C-alpha positions in Angstrom: 185.2 -125.0 -49.5 183.1 -122.1 -48.4 180.7 -122.5 -51.3 180.3 -126.3 -50.6 179.6 -125.5 -47.0 176.9 -123.0 -47.8 175.3 -125.3 -50.3 175.2 -128.1 -47.7 173.4 -125.7 -45.2 170.8 -124.8 -47.9 170.2 -128.5 -48.7 169.7 -129.4 -45.0 167.4 -126.4 -44.4 165.3 -127.2 -47.4 165.0 -130.8 -46.4 163.9 -129.8 -43.0 161.2 -127.5 -44.3 159.7 -129.9 -46.7 159.4 -132.9 -44.3 155.6 -133.7 -43.8 154.1 -133.1 -40.4 153.5 -136.2 -38.3 150.2 -138.0 -38.8 147.7 -137.8 -35.9 146.7 -141.2 -34.7 143.1 -142.2 -35.3 141.0 -142.4 -32.2 143.1 -140.0 -30.1 140.4 -137.3 -30.2 136.9 -136.7 -31.4 133.8 -134.6 -31.2 131.9 -136.9 -28.9 131.2 -136.6 -25.3 133.0 -138.0 -22.3 133.5 -141.6 -21.5 131.7 -142.9 -18.5 133.2 -142.4 -15.1 131.9 -142.8 -11.6 129.2 -145.2 -10.5 129.8 -148.7 -11.7 132.2 -148.8 -14.6 130.2 -148.3 -17.8 130.4 -150.8 -20.6 130.3 -147.8 -23.0 133.5 -146.4 -21.7 136.3 -147.0 -24.2 139.4 -149.0 -23.5 142.7 -148.9 -25.3 143.1 -146.3 -28.0 140.2 -146.9 -30.3 137.6 -144.3 -30.8 134.3 -145.1 -29.1 131.0 -144.4 -30.7 128.4 -142.5 -28.7 126.4 -144.7 -26.4 124.5 -142.3 -24.0 122.9 -139.0 -23.9 119.5 -138.3 -25.4 119.0 -140.5 -28.4 117.3 -139.1 -31.4 114.9 -140.9 -33.7 116.4 -139.0 -36.6 119.8 -140.3 -36.0 123.0 -138.3 -36.1 126.7 -138.3 -35.7 128.2 -140.7 -33.2 130.6 -139.5 -30.6 134.3 -140.0 -30.7 137.0 -139.6 -28.1 139.7 -141.9 -26.9 138.7 -144.6 -24.6 140.4 -145.2 -21.4 140.2 -146.7 -18.0 137.1 -145.7 -16.1 137.3 -143.7 -12.9 137.2 -145.6 -9.6 133.8 -146.8 -8.7 131.5 -144.6 -6.7 129.1 -146.9 -4.9 125.5 -145.8 -4.2 124.7 -145.4 -0.6 122.9 -148.4 0.7 120.8 -150.6 -1.6 119.1 -147.7 -3.2 119.5 -143.9 -3.7 120.9 -141.7 -6.5 123.7 -142.6 -8.8 125.1 -139.4 -10.3 127.6 -140.0 -13.1 128.8 -137.9 -16.0 126.7 -138.3 -19.1 128.2 -140.6 -21.7 127.8 -140.7 -25.5 128.4 -138.8 -28.6 127.7 -135.3 -29.7 124.0 -135.7 -30.3 122.2 -138.2 -32.5 121.1 -141.7 -31.9 123.4 -144.0 -30.1 125.2 -146.5 -32.4 123.5 -149.8 -32.8 124.8 -152.6 -30.7 125.9 -155.8 -32.3 123.9 -159.0 -32.0 122.5 -159.6 -28.5 123.4 -162.6 -26.4 119.9 -163.8 -25.5 118.9 -164.2 -21.9 122.3 -163.9 -20.2 122.9 -165.6 -16.9 122.3 -163.4 -13.9 124.9 -162.7 -11.4 124.3 -161.8 -7.7 120.8 -160.6 -6.7 120.3 -157.2 -5.2 117.0 -156.1 -3.5 116.0 -152.5 -3.9 113.9 -151.3 -1.0 113.2 -148.1 -2.8 113.6 -146.8 -6.4 117.2 -146.3 -7.6 117.5 -143.0 -9.4 120.0 -142.8 -12.3 121.4 -139.5 -13.4 124.0 -140.4 -15.9 125.0 -144.0 -16.6 124.6 -147.1 -14.6 126.1 -150.5 -15.5 124.6 -153.3 -13.6 127.2 -155.8 -14.7 124.4 -158.4 -15.3 123.4 -158.6 -11.7 119.7 -159.4 -10.9 117.7 -156.6 -9.3 114.4 -157.2 -7.5 111.9 -155.1 -5.6 110.7 -155.6 -2.0 108.4 -158.5 -1.3 104.9 -158.0 -2.8 105.9 -155.5 -5.5 104.8 -157.4 -8.5 101.7 -158.5 -10.4 99.2 -156.1 -12.0 98.5 -153.8 -9.1 98.4 -150.2 -10.3 100.7 -147.4 -9.1 103.5 -149.6 -7.9 107.0 -148.1 -7.5 109.6 -148.7 -10.2 112.9 -150.3 -9.4 114.8 -147.7 -11.5 114.0 -144.0 -12.3 116.1 -142.6 -15.2 116.5 -138.9 -15.3 116.6 -137.2 -18.7 119.6 -138.5 -20.7 120.3 -141.4 -18.4 121.6 -144.8 -19.6 120.8 -148.2 -17.9 122.7 -151.2 -19.2 123.6 -154.8 -18.4 120.8 -155.3 -15.9 118.5 -158.3 -15.3 115.2 -157.5 -13.5 113.8 -160.4 -11.6 110.6 -160.9 -9.6 109.1 -159.0 -7.9 109.7 -156.3 -10.5 107.2 -153.6 -9.4 106.7 -151.1 -12.2 110.1 -151.8 -13.7 111.8 -148.7 -15.1 110.5 -145.1 -15.4 112.1 -142.7 -17.8 111.6 -139.0 -17.0 112.8 -137.9 -20.4 115.1 -139.2 -23.1 116.8 -142.4 -21.9 118.6 -145.6 -23.1 118.1 -149.1 -21.9 120.7 -151.4 -23.3 121.0 -155.1 -22.6 118.2 -155.0 -20.0 116.2 -158.2 -19.4 113.0 -158.8 -17.5 112.5 -162.3 -16.2 109.0 -161.8 -15.0 107.3 -158.4 -15.8 105.3 -156.8 -13.0 102.9 -154.0 -13.6 104.9 -152.9 -16.7 108.5 -153.4 -17.8 109.2 -149.8 -18.5 107.3 -146.5 -19.0 108.2 -143.4 -20.9 107.0 -140.4 -19.0 108.5 -136.9 -19.3 106.9 -133.8 -21.0 109.2 -133.0 -24.0 107.7 -133.8 -27.4 111.2 -134.5 -28.7 112.2 -137.0 -26.1 113.2 -140.4 -27.2 113.4 -143.7 -25.2 115.6 -146.3 -26.8 115.4 -150.0 -25.7 118.2 -151.8 -27.5 119.2 -155.4 -26.9 117.0 -157.1 -24.3 113.9 -159.1 -23.6 110.9 -159.6 -21.4 108.9 -162.6 -20.3 105.6 -163.3 -18.5 103.9 -159.9 -18.8 100.2 -160.4 -17.9 99.3 -157.1 -19.7 101.7 -154.6 -21.3 105.5 -154.7 -21.6 106.1 -151.1 -22.5 103.9 -148.2 -21.6 104.1 -144.7 -23.2 102.5 -142.0 -21.1 104.4 -138.8 -22.1 105.0 -137.5 -25.6 107.9 -138.3 -27.9 109.2 -141.4 -29.6 109.7 -145.0 -28.2 112.3 -147.1 -30.1 112.4 -150.9 -29.5 115.3 -152.6 -31.3 116.9 -156.1 -31.0 114.3 -157.3 -28.5 112.6 -160.6 -27.6 109.2 -160.8 -26.0 107.6 -164.0 -24.7 104.2 -164.0 -23.0 102.4 -160.6 -23.1 99.2 -158.8 -23.6 100.7 -155.9 -25.7 104.4 -155.3 -26.4 103.8 -151.5 -26.5 100.8 -149.3 -25.6 100.4 -145.6 -26.1 98.3 -144.6 -23.1 94.6 -144.6 -24.3 93.0 -142.7 -21.4 95.6 -140.7 -19.5 94.4 -137.4 -18.0 96.9 -135.6 -20.4 97.1 -137.1 -23.8 99.9 -136.6 -26.4 100.9 -137.5 -29.9 103.2 -140.5 -29.6 105.4 -142.5 -31.9 106.8 -146.0 -31.7 109.4 -147.8 -33.9 110.1 -151.6 -33.7 113.1 -153.1 -35.5 114.5 -156.6 -35.2 111.9 -157.8 -32.7 110.8 -161.4 -32.1 107.5 -162.0 -30.3 106.0 -165.2 -28.9 102.7 -165.8 -27.1 101.3 -162.3 -27.3 97.8 -160.8 -28.0 98.9 -157.6 -29.8 102.2 -156.1 -30.8 101.4 -152.4 -30.5 98.4 -150.3 -29.6 98.2 -146.6 -30.7 95.7 -143.8 -30.6 94.6 -142.8 -34.1 92.7 -139.7 -33.0 95.9 -138.2 -31.4 98.0 -138.7 -34.5 100.1 -141.6 -33.1 102.3 -143.7 -35.5 103.8 -147.1 -35.4 106.7 -148.1 -37.7 107.7 -151.7 -37.9 110.6 -153.4 -39.7 112.0 -156.9 -39.5 109.5 -158.2 -36.9 109.2 -162.0 -36.4 106.1 -163.4 -34.7 106.1 -167.1 -33.6 102.6 -168.0 -34.7 100.0 -167.1 -37.4 98.2 -163.9 -38.2 95.2 -165.3 -36.5 97.0 -165.5 -33.2 98.0 -161.9 -32.7 97.1 -158.3 -33.8 100.2 -156.6 -35.2 99.0 -153.0 -34.9 95.8 -151.9 -33.1 94.3 -148.4 -33.7 92.2 -146.9 -30.9 90.2 -143.8 -30.3 91.8 -142.6 -27.0 90.4 -140.1 -24.5 91.5 -138.0 -21.6 88.5 -138.9 -19.4 89.7 -142.2 -18.1 87.2 -144.2 -20.2 88.1 -147.4 -21.9 89.5 -146.6 -25.4 87.5 -147.8 -28.5 89.2 -150.1 -30.9 88.9 -148.7 -34.4 90.8 -151.2 -36.5 93.9 -153.3 -36.9 96.6 -153.7 -39.5 98.5 -151.2 -41.7 96.6 -148.2 -42.9 99.3 -146.0 -44.5 98.8 -143.2 -41.9 99.2 -144.6 -38.4 100.2 -148.3 -38.6 103.1 -147.9 -41.0 104.6 -151.2 -42.3 104.3 -153.5 -45.3 103.5 -157.2 -45.3 107.1 -158.2 -45.8 108.1 -156.2 -42.6 106.4 -158.8 -40.5 107.1 -162.6 -40.7 104.9 -165.2 -39.2 106.5 -168.6 -38.5 103.2 -170.5 -39.0 
């Protein structure tokens, strides 16, 4: 009996030691940053137990790992004081690298309630407009220079699910790397959005959105860095993108267009050849014929405030970087 008892103990002990450790559930942890909290609840905050990909922070043109981390309910809303002010929320997104691509955009979503911003709303973190319409004070529209923007995005900020109506002022100013996702301009004012800042590595990502009725430019690039426009519709414009041709401080700038549809425009992009600018285009559709619009204009820019000189148009293998099959004309 004693031998059988000892044998049973050994068997039980061995079985206990050889049992495999429990598997960790996927999506319970990750290397990415925090989910959004504070401000209006961010659409990038995860829900349930699935791992969320990075959606905020400073995007990178080179791409990189997307963030992980378990989603969860967002923190209680922290409302901005009055109709304008500063929204300070924790940064969202993954551990560096470009935010994950959004799925197909729902074109021109219906706007909710309308909010008038009497002064620019500064975003430091993430702001989800929940598809409300935002407009500026009366008279802040058209092509008047030096208008106030409706939104000022600090470095690393994310603006999403916003419809900008008229009057739109100077739209959105980015003071460094920023992300605009699902942002729609119903009637562009001075410009829809401008990349400012001073870091040559900064990246502005506009993903999923559209703009209408721009008398001149839609996107203006004044600082250095890279401007990425992806999954975007433009209808009625002078230029979809312009690298500033005569700012007092000039920089080398880069623009990338991908999955863009353009209608009723004069030129898609304008860059400065003498400052080493580049424009990369892929999967661009233009409603019209090649006679209706210049795809890529190359200028000689200056820092004296003089009108830039147009040097040429079309791909050149050095500055305007695209092939014929990257751009489709419907006529």
